[in-house]
C-alpha positions as CSV (number, residue, x, y, z in Angstrom):
1,X,-16.3,70.8,18.3
2,X,-15.4,67.5,16.6
3,X,-12.3,68.4,14.5
4,X,-11.2,70.5,17.2
5,X,-11.0,67.1,19.8
6,X,-9.9,65.3,17.5
7,X,-7.2,67.9,16.6
8,X,-5.7,67.6,20.4
9,X,-4.7,63.9,19.7
10,X,-3.2,64.9,16.1
11,X,-1.0,67.9,17.6
12,X,0.0,65.2,20.3
13,X,1.5,62.8,17.6
14,X,2.9,65.9,15.8
15,X,4.9,67.2,18.7
16,X,5.7,64.0,19.8
17,X,7.2,63.4,16.2
18,X,8.8,67.1,15.9
19,X,10.3,69.7,17.2
20,X,7.3,71.2,18.9
21,X,7.8,74.7,17.8
22,X,8.8,73.9,14.5
23,X,6.0,71.8,13.7
24,X,3.7,74.3,15.1
25,X,4.9,77.0,13.1
26,X,4.5,75.2,9.6
27,X,1.0,74.2,10.5
28,X,-0.2,77.5,11.7
29,X,1.1,79.0,8.6
30,X,-0.8,76.3,6.2
31,X,-3.9,76.8,8.2
32,X,-3.7,80.9,8.0
33,X,-2.8,80.4,4.0
34,X,-5.6,78.0,3.4
35,X,-8.2,80.4,5.5
36,X,-7.0,83.3,3.0
37,X,-7.3,81.6,0.2
38,X,-10.7,80.3,1.0
39,X,-11.8,83.9,1.9
40,X,-11.0,84.7,-1.8
41,X,-13.3,82.4,-3.2
42,X,-16.1,83.8,-0.5
43,X,-15.2,87.2,-2.0
44,X,-14.0,88.6,1.3
45,X,-10.5,89.0,1.0
46,X,-9.1,92.4,1.1
47,X,-5.8,93.5,2.3
48,X,-5.7,95.3,5.7
49,X,-5.1,98.9,6.3
50,X,-2.2,100.1,8.9
51,X,-4.5,100.7,11.7
52,X,-5.9,97.2,11.3
53,X,-2.7,95.7,11.2
54,X,-1.9,96.8,14.6
55,X,-5.1,95.1,15.8
56,X,-4.0,91.9,14.3
57,X,-0.8,92.0,15.7
58,X,-2.3,92.4,19.2
59,X,-4.8,90.0,19.0
60,X,-2.2,87.7,17.4
61,X,0.0,87.7,20.0
62,X,-2.3,86.1,22.5
63,X,-4.4,84.1,20.3
64,X,-2.1,82.4,18.3
65,X,1.7,83.2,19.3
66,X,1.5,82.5,23.0
67,X,-1.6,80.1,22.7
68,X,0.3,77.8,20.5
69,X,3.6,78.0,21.8
70,X,2.6,77.1,25.5
71,X,0.2,74.5,23.7
72,X,3.0,72.7,21.9
73,X,5.1,72.4,25.0
74,X,2.7,71.5,27.4
75,X,1.1,68.7,24.9
76,X,4.6,67.4,24.8
77,X,4.6,67.3,28.5
78,X,1.1,66.0,29.5
79,X,-1.5,63.7,28.0
80,X,-4.5,64.4,26.0
81,X,-6.7,63.4,28.2
82,X,-5.7,66.2,30.6
83,X,-5.2,68.8,27.7
84,X,-8.9,68.4,26.7
85,X,-10.5,68.5,30.0
86,X,-8.2,71.6,30.8
87,X,-9.9,73.0,27.8
88,X,-13.3,72.5,28.6
89,X,-12.8,75.0,31.0
90,X,-12.3,77.7,29.1
91,X,-15.9,79.2,28.6
92,X,-15.8,80.0,32.4
93,X,-12.7,81.5,32.1
94,X,-13.6,83.8,29.3
95,X,-16.5,84.8,31.3
96,X,-14.5,85.6,34.7
97,X,-12.3,87.7,32.2
98,X,-14.9,89.6,30.8
99,X,-16.4,90.2,34.5
100,X,-13.0,91.7,35.4
101,X,-12.1,93.8,32.6
102,X,-15.0,94.3,30.6
103,X,-17.2,94.8,33.9
104,X,-20.0,92.4,32.7
105,X,-22.8,91.9,35.8
106,X,-22.8,88.3,37.1
107,X,-25.1,86.2,39.5
108,X,-24.6,84.1,42.3
109,X,-25.6,81.0,39.9
110,X,-22.3,82.3,37.7
111,X,-20.4,82.4,41.0
112,X,-21.2,79.0,41.9
113,X,-20.1,78.1,38.0
114,X,-16.4,79.3,38.5
115,X,-16.3,77.3,41.9
116,X,-17.4,74.1,40.1
117,X,-15.3,75.1,37.3
118,X,-12.3,75.6,39.0
119,X,-12.4,72.6,41.5
120,X,-12.9,70.4,38.0
121,X,-9.4,71.9,36.8
122,X,-7.7,71.3,40.0
123,X,-9.0,67.6,40.1
124,X,-7.7,66.6,36.8
125,X,-4.6,68.5,36.9
126,X,-3.8,66.9,40.0
127,X,-4.0,63.3,38.5
128,X,-1.2,61.8,37.5
129,X,-0.2,58.9,34.5
130,X,-1.0,56.3,36.8
131,X,-4.2,58.2,38.0
132,X,-3.0,58.9,41.7
133,X,-3.8,62.3,42.9
134,X,-1.7,65.2,43.9
135,X,0.9,64.3,41.1
136,X,1.4,67.9,39.6
137,X,2.8,68.0,35.8
138,X,4.2,71.3,34.5
139,X,2.3,70.7,31.2
140,X,-0.7,70.8,32.7
141,X,0.4,74.1,34.0
142,X,1.4,75.3,30.1
143,X,-1.8,74.0,28.8
144,X,-3.6,76.2,31.4
145,X,-1.8,79.2,30.6
146,X,-2.2,78.3,27.0
147,X,-6.0,78.4,27.5
148,X,-5.8,81.5,29.7
149,X,-4.0,83.7,27.0
150,X,-6.4,82.4,24.4
151,X,-9.4,83.2,26.7
152,X,-7.6,86.7,26.9
153,X,-7.7,86.9,23.1
154,X,-11.0,86.5,23.1
155,X,-11.6,89.6,25.4
156,X,-9.5,91.6,23.1
157,X,-11.7,90.8,20.1
158,X,-14.4,92.0,21.9
159,X,-12.9,95.1,23.2
160,X,-11.1,96.3,20.3
161,X,-14.0,95.1,17.7
162,X,-12.1,94.9,14.4
163,X,-13.5,95.8,11.4
164,X,-12.7,92.7,9.8
165,X,-15.0,89.5,8.8
166,X,-13.9,87.5,11.4
167,X,-13.0,84.8,8.6
168,X,-10.6,87.0,7.2
169,X,-9.4,88.2,10.9
170,X,-8.5,84.7,11.5
171,X,-6.6,83.8,8.4
172,X,-4.3,87.2,9.1
173,X,-3.8,85.9,12.9
174,X,-2.8,83.1,11.7
175,X,-0.7,83.8,9.1
176,X,1.3,86.5,11.1
177,X,1.6,84.6,14.1
178,X,2.9,81.4,12.3
179,X,5.6,83.5,11.1
180,X,6.9,84.8,14.8
181,X,6.6,81.3,15.7
182,X,8.7,79.8,13.3
183,X,11.4,82.6,13.9
184,X,11.0,81.9,17.7
185,X,11.7,78.0,16.7
186,X,14.8,78.8,14.7
187,X,16.5,80.4,17.9
188,X,15.3,78.0,20.6
189,X,15.4,74.7,18.4
190,X,17.5,75.8,15.1
191,X,16.9,72.3,13.3
192,X,14.9,73.6,10.7
193,X,16.3,70.9,7.7
194,X,16.3,68.1,10.4
195,X,12.7,68.7,11.0
196,X,11.8,68.3,7.6
197,X,14.0,65.2,6.9
198,X,11.2,63.7,9.8
199,X,8.1,63.8,7.3
200,X,6.8,60.7,6.3
201,X,3.7,60.3,4.1
202,X,1.6,59.5,7.3
203,X,2.5,62.4,9.5
204,X,2.2,64.4,6.4
205,X,-1.6,63.3,6.0
206,X,-1.7,64.0,9.9
207,X,-0.3,67.3,9.5
208,X,-2.8,68.4,6.5
209,X,-5.6,67.1,8.4
210,X,-4.8,69.4,11.9
211,X,-3.6,72.2,9.4
212,X,-6.4,72.4,7.0
213,X,-9.4,70.8,8.6
214,X,-9.0,71.1,12.5
215,X,-7.1,74.7,12.1
216,X,-8.1,76.6,9.2
217,X,-12.4,75.3,8.4
218,X,-12.8,74.7,11.9
219,X,-12.1,78.0,12.9
220,X,-13.9,79.3,10.1
221,X,-17.1,77.3,10.5
222,X,-17.0,78.3,14.2
223,X,-16.8,82.0,14.1
224,X,-19.6,81.5,11.5
225,X,-21.8,79.4,13.6
226,X,-21.3,81.5,16.8
227,X,-23.2,84.5,15.0
228,X,-26.0,82.4,14.5
229,X,-26.9,80.8,17.8
230,X,-25.0,83.3,20.1
231,X,-22.1,83.4,22.4
232,X,-23.9,81.8,25.5
233,X,-25.4,78.9,23.9
234,X,-22.2,78.1,22.1
235,X,-20.4,78.0,25.3
236,X,-22.3,74.9,26.3
237,X,-20.9,73.2,22.6
238,X,-17.5,74.0,23.7
239,X,-17.9,70.7,26.1
240,X,-18.0,68.5,22.9
241,X,-14.8,69.7,22.2
242,X,-13.6,68.3,25.5
243,X,-15.4,65.0,25.5
244,X,-14.2,64.2,21.8
245,X,-10.8,65.1,22.9
246,X,-10.6,62.6,25.9
247,X,-12.2,60.0,23.6
248,X,-10.1,60.9,20.7
249,X,-7.0,60.7,23.0
250,X,-8.1,57.3,24.5
251,X,-8.7,55.9,20.9
252,X,-5.9,56.9,19.1
253,X,-3.1,57.3,21.7
254,X,-4.4,54.4,23.7
255,X,-4.2,57.0,27.0
256,X,-6.2,55.9,30.1
257,X,-9.1,57.7,31.6
258,X,-9.3,57.6,35.3
259,X,-12.1,58.3,37.6
260,X,-10.5,61.6,38.6
261,X,-10.8,62.8,34.8
262,X,-14.5,61.8,34.5
263,X,-15.0,63.5,37.9
264,X,-13.2,66.5,37.1
265,X,-15.2,66.8,33.8
266,X,-18.2,66.6,35.4
267,X,-17.4,69.3,37.9
268,X,-16.2,71.4,34.7
269,X,-19.3,70.4,32.7
270,X,-21.4,71.3,35.9
271,X,-19.6,74.7,36.0
272,X,-20.2,75.5,32.5
273,X,-23.5,75.3,32.7
274,X,-23.7,77.5,35.8
275,X,-21.4,79.9,34.6
276,X,-22.3,80.4,31.0
277,X,-26.0,81.2,32.2
278,X,-27.5,78.6,30.8
279,X,-29.4,77.5,33.8
280,X,-30.6,80.8,34.4
281,X,-31.7,81.0,30.7
282,X,-33.6,77.8,31.3
283,X,-35.6,79.3,34.0
284,X,-36.3,82.8,32.3
285,X,-38.0,80.3,29.4
286,X,-40.1,78.4,32.4
287,X,-41.4,81.4,33.8
288,X,-42.3,82.9,30.9
């Protein structure tokens, strides 16, 4: 959660200094190759079958391609603070999609969680650069779409139940998705060599940290950890990503944190606790 939170500020720096799609494609490609190399040394690497290739491509369209395209353009047009808080509502959106698409049952407390969470999103996205309410940003809308398509990809993974080890699946999705984003960047931005010239040693170090540590290792560690603690419990930890993202944006990007941000974050935090079933779990344990 720490490296994912800090990665919001890192990506903000990268998309500010480079064409957003170009640097995103190179960053995701480096992350994908890193994951595949690591899986090889872990002894879990294998080539996918034709059927598995279709599954990888289908999930990657949402989990990598659309998610990172909207994230790149969104961060180029909004703050790291807003981005971190909006992504804090991801567990609620995943649960809501599970209710709608997987017919997962929900209680009144979970409904209350949805309400609190989306109030928090509205408060956060309506806070402008000067802290005033009702100054909506197109960047916030793009960040919300980025979070939404990623949440949908988690539902796809659950529904399709790919036979791959999740760490190996991550590597193939990142590598395939990065190539598609790169082709899109050539069509939309078309300045490949100019992008390479903009690299400095400092930006290259930031790039490697984002690609290898935050994206590659971060995703592998999370995919392993979620099996150990369970999906409901891990949803609560996602709030730490939001906290680190907000603190990182304030520290590294010198972005202001307004009262509206704090209020929005608290609403989302309460919403996730109710919506993820954490409160209900505590109640059942106390009765037992």
